[in-house]
N, C-alpha and C positions, 0 to 999 in steps of 0.2 A: 344539099344539106347545109353546107357552109356558104355564106354569101361573100366571104373574103378570105384571103390566105391566112394561115396560122404562122406565127413566128416561132422559130425553134428556140428552145431554152438554151442559153449559153452554157457550154460545158467545158470551157477552158481555151478553146481555139479562138483567136482574135477575129476569125472570119465567120464563126457560127452565128453571131448575133445579127449578121447581115443576111443570113439565109432565110428565105421565105418558103414554107412548105405548103403546096397545094394539097387538097385531100388525097389526090393520087400519089403524090410523093410521100405523104405521111403514111399511107397504107404500105407502100414499098419499104419505108424505113422500119415500120413495125414488123413486117414480115422478115426483114433481114435480122432484126434483133431476136425474133423467135427462132429463126434458123441458126443463129449464132449460139443461142442458149442450148438448143438441141445438140449442136456439135460439141459444145463444152461438156455436157452431161452424158455424152455417148448414147443419146437416145436415137438409135438407128431408125426405129419405126416412125418417129415424128419427122425425121429428116426425109425419109421416103415420101411421106404424105405431103410435105411442103414441096418437094421436087415434082411430085405428080400434078400439082396445081398448075405447073408451067409458068408461074409468076416470078420465079427466081431461077437464074441460070446456075448450073452446077459449079461453074467456075467464077461465080460472082465474087467481086472483091469486097471484103468486109473491113470495117475499122475495128480493131481489137485492142483492148487494154494490154499494153506490153511494156511496162516500166523497165524490165530487165533486158529489153531489146533482143529477145529470143528470136523473134520473127524478122528482125530488121538487120540490114547490112548496108553500110555506106562507104563510098570511096574515101580514101585517106585525104585529109586536108580540107574537107568540107565542114563548114560551121552550120549547125542547126539550132534553131531556137528551142528552149527547154520544152515547150508544150509538144513539139514534134517528137520528142523522145519518150513521151508517155504512152503513145498509141502507135500501132503499126498497121499497114495494109496487109491483108492475107486472104487467101482463098479458103474454102471449106476444108480442103485436104491439109493445109498448113495448121489450121486450128485443131483438127483431129490429132495430128502428130504431136502438137504442143501439149495437149491434154491427155495423151495416151488413150485416145478413143479408138481402139483398134477396130472394133466391129463397125463403127460408123465410117471409118476410113476405108474399110473393105467395100462397104456399100457404095461409097463415092467412086472408088476405083472401078468397080464393076459396072457402074453407070457411065464410065468414060471420063472421069475427072482428069484434067491435065496434070501430069506428074512432074514436069520440069519447068514450070513457070515461076517467075520471081517477082511478084507484085511489090515487094519491099526489099529486094536484093538477095533473097535466099530461096532456094528450092525447098520443097518439103524434106528432101533427104538431108540437107544442111541442118534443118531444124531438128529432125529426128536424132541426128548425131549429137547436137548440142544438148538435148535433153536426155541423152543416153537411153533412147527408146529402141531397143534392139528388135522388138516385134514389128514396129513400124518400118524399121530399116529393111527387114526381110520382105515385108509386104511391098514396099516401094520398089525394091530391086526386082522383085518378081513381076512388077508391072512396068518395067522399062525405065526406071530412074537412071539418069546419067551419073556414072560412078565418079568421074573426075570433073564434074561441072564446077565452074567457078562462081562464087558469090560475088556481089558487087564490090566487096572489099578485096577480092582476089584470092579467096581461100577455097580449097576443095573440101568435100565432106570429111575427109580424113583429118584435116586440120581442126575440125570442130570436136574431135574426140579428145577431151582434155581431162577426163576423170577416170578413176578406176572402174566406175560403173559403165563406161563407154567402151570397154575393151571388147565386149561381144560385138558391138557395132563395127569396130575397126576390123575385127576378124572377118565379118561378113563382107565388108568392102574389099578387103585384100583378096579374099577367095574369089571375088567377082572381077578382080583385075585392077583394083585401085593402085595408083603409082605411089609407092612409099617414098620415092626420092623427088617427087614433084614439088618444086618450090612455089610458094605463094606468089601470085602475080600482083605484087604491090611493092612499096618501097622497102619492105622488110626482107622479102625473099627467103622466108623460113621454110624448112621442110617439116613434115609431121614429127620427125625425131626432135627437131628444135622445140616444137610445141610441147612434146612429152617431157622434155628436159626443163622447159620453162615452168611447167605446172607441177613438176616432180611426181610423175606417174611411172614408177618402175615397170609395172605390168605392160603398159603401152610401149615403153622403150624396148623391153625384151621382145615384144611382138614384132615391132618394126625391124629390129636388128635380125631377128630370126628369118625375116622375109626380105633380107637384102638391103636394108637401109644403109646408106653410106655413113659410117661412124664419124668421119671427119668432114662431112658436108659443111659448107660455109654459107652464112646468110649475107645480106648486103653490107654488113659491117665486118665481114670476114670472121665472124664468130662461129666456132664449132658448137655442137650440142654440149660438149664437155664444159666449155666456157660458160654457156648459158646456164647449165645446172649449177656450176660452181658459184656463179653470181647470185642466183635466186635461192640458194640454199639458206640464206639468212633473211629473215623477215625483220626489216629495220623498224617497222612500227611496233611489233610485238616483242622485238629483241629476242627472237627464238631461232634456233637452228632446226632445219628440216631433215629428219632421218630419211624421208623418201627421196629428197634430192641427193643425199649421200649415196643411197642405193642406186640411183640413176647413174651417178658418177662411177660407182663401182662396176656397174654393167658395161658402161662405155669403155672403161679402162680394160676390163676383161676381154672386150672385143677389139683390143689394140688401138684404142684412141690415142692419138699423139698428144701428150701433155705439154709439148713445147711449141705447138703451133701458136702463131701470134695474129691477133686481129689488127684492124687498120691502125690502131694507136700502139701497136706492138706489145700489147698486154697479153700475157699467157693466162691459162686457167689458174696458175699459182698466184699471180697478181690479184686475181679476183677473190681467191680464197683468203689471201693475206688481208685484203681490204675488209673482209668480213671477220677477220680474226678467228677463223674457223680451223682449229687445230686438227680436228678429225679429217677434214678434207685436205688440209695441207700435208698431213702424214701420208694420206692415200696417194696424193700426186707425187710427192717426193720419192716414195717407195717405187712408183711407176717410172721414175727417171726424170721428173721435172727439174729444170735447171734453176737452182736457187739464185743464180747470178744474172738471169735474163733481165734485160732492161727494156722499159717502155720507150715511147717516142721522146720522152723528156729525160731519159737517162736514169729513171728510178727503178730500182730492183724491188722485189717483194718486201724486203725488210724495211724499205722506206715507206711502203704502203702501211705496214704494221704500225710504224711510228706515228703515222697520221691519225690512226683510229684507236689506239690503245685505250685512251681515256674516255671513249664514247661507246665502248662495247662491254656493258656491265655484266653480261652473261658469259663472256669469253674467259678463257684461261690463257692470258697473254704469255705467261712464262713458258708454257709448252710451245707456243708458236715461235718464240725467239730461239728456244733450244733446238727445235726442229730445223730451222733455217741454218743456224750456225753449225749444227752437227752435219749438215749436208753442204758444207763449204760455201755458205753465203758470204759475200764480201762484208767486211766490218765497216762501221762508220768511220769516216776520216777523223783521226784523233782531235785536230783543232775544232771540229764541229761537234764534239761529244756533248757539249752543253745542250744541244738540241734533244739529245736522248733524255737528259734530265728534265728539260722543259715538258716533254711529252709523257714521261713515265715516272715522274717524281713520286706519285702515289702508289707505285708498284715497285717496292724495293727488290723483289725477286727478279724483275726484269733488269733493273739497273745492275744488280749483282752479276747476272748472266752476261750482260753486255761488257762489263768491266773485265770479267774473268777470261774473255776471249783474247785479251791483249797480254803480252808479256809484261808490259808496264804502261802506265798511262799517267801523264802529267796534267794536273788540273790547271785551269785558267781562271781568271777573275770572274768569268761568266758562269762558272759552275755554281757558285753559292747563290748568285742572284737568280739562277734558274730554278732554285728550290724555294718555294714559299715558306715563310717562317713557321706557319702552323703545321705544315707537312714535316718540316725538320724536327719540330717538337714531338710529333707523333712517332717518328722513327729516329729518335736521337741516337741510340746506340748504333744503328746501322750506318747513318750518315757520318757519325764520328769515325767509324771504321773505314768508310770510303776515303775520307780526307787523310786518314792516318796511313793507309796503304798506298794511295796514289800520291806519290811524292818522287823526289829525285832518286831515292834509294831503290835498289832492286827489290822485288818481292821475294817471298820464301822460295827455297829450293823445290819444295813440293809443287808450288804453282808453276815454276819455270819448267819442271819436269812434265807437268801436264801440257804446257804449251808446246814443248818439244815433241811429245807423242802425237798431239793433235796435228801439228805441222807435218810430221812424217806420214800420218795416215791420210791427210788431205781430204779429198771428197769422199773417201771411204771410211771416214771417222765413225759414222753411225753403224757401219757393218763391222769394222775392225775392232773397236773397243769391246763389244760383247764377247769376242773370241779370245781376248787376252786372258792368260792364266792369273787373274787378279781377283781379290775379294770383291763382292758386289758393291761395297761402299766406295772402293776406289774406282770402279767402273762408273758409278754415278758421278763421282768427282770429275772424272775425265770428260763425261758428257755434260758438264756444266750444271749439274743439279744444284739449285740454290740451297744455301744453308742458313740464310738469314743474317749473315755477317761476313765481312771480308777479313782475311788475314794473310 
């Protein structure tokens, strides 16, 4: 019919324009496209008809549009050109799972489709978990899918359960013997509990913990799930805090996660919460026994982390964060370096007030005034006038000195001791450094 080969139309791959299709190859290509469309639309009858022709193998590898890389998994450290990430290789069973074509998947499995192959780095079970398709998970497990198989990136199917919709998938895997403490075989070495903490899925975290997940398991960076959840509780792009991540932290602490474990840079979960200026999580950790004086590898305590980010966390309530740390016995800033507090927090008079009030007396240096921009001083004139009036060589008021004496006596039990004192609530707030808007 054709007296010379037909050239394929270029579809984005740099090699496609070099490909020459003979009539036979063109027919095969068209049949594969027809087969792929039948799989996508869950047309089991047409799939059977195509298979009965014998012109296409049930495990034939197809090229599938996959911009989200649902079907693909690659080893860490490999670079791929952009066009490679738009499509993936997959067998028919992978496509059925991806598009939730359960009836067609059943047809393929009954006809003997391979259930554990990875044409592009993932088995069908990995794909089913990633798309939260519990029906396909059940079907694949019933037909011999390997429960703890590793994708090319080193993850088990349980690692691909990362949404609340995938809880049912995880349940089925665990009931069939999935290892809840199996770390990924890659540079990260994360457990499924780390993954649930990373994505903030309390339902998954509860499931894994109920089935024996190690609450203090560490990854390659020596991070526990608690540290992971604490860090990812803040979305830096959207400047929002995640209640789901907070719930995961609550679950982990309720299962006796150690809040004072340190990762390879000696940061604790409290360091990470302080970096996010997350007062909800900081309170949770401190109440669970987190050490407010723990230092990282550079000798920085959580309060130093707060100072670094106070002015770049617009949705935070920094006053609460500083109060929490100081009421849980955090070390104060070295007085000769107090100008750094003013540099970082000059737009937050409440923070400056809290920090000054934790000292019996504080003598200003020449660096204090230069640390406060003129426009900021004008906006908060009354407050900063009171700062320089109070911070001098003269002792502060007897009321303030009494506060310092009581706080010193209570030490690290200040947050628990003050509420139990037989004092009016206004005095209790005063003892706990509640800001008043002016110093005296």
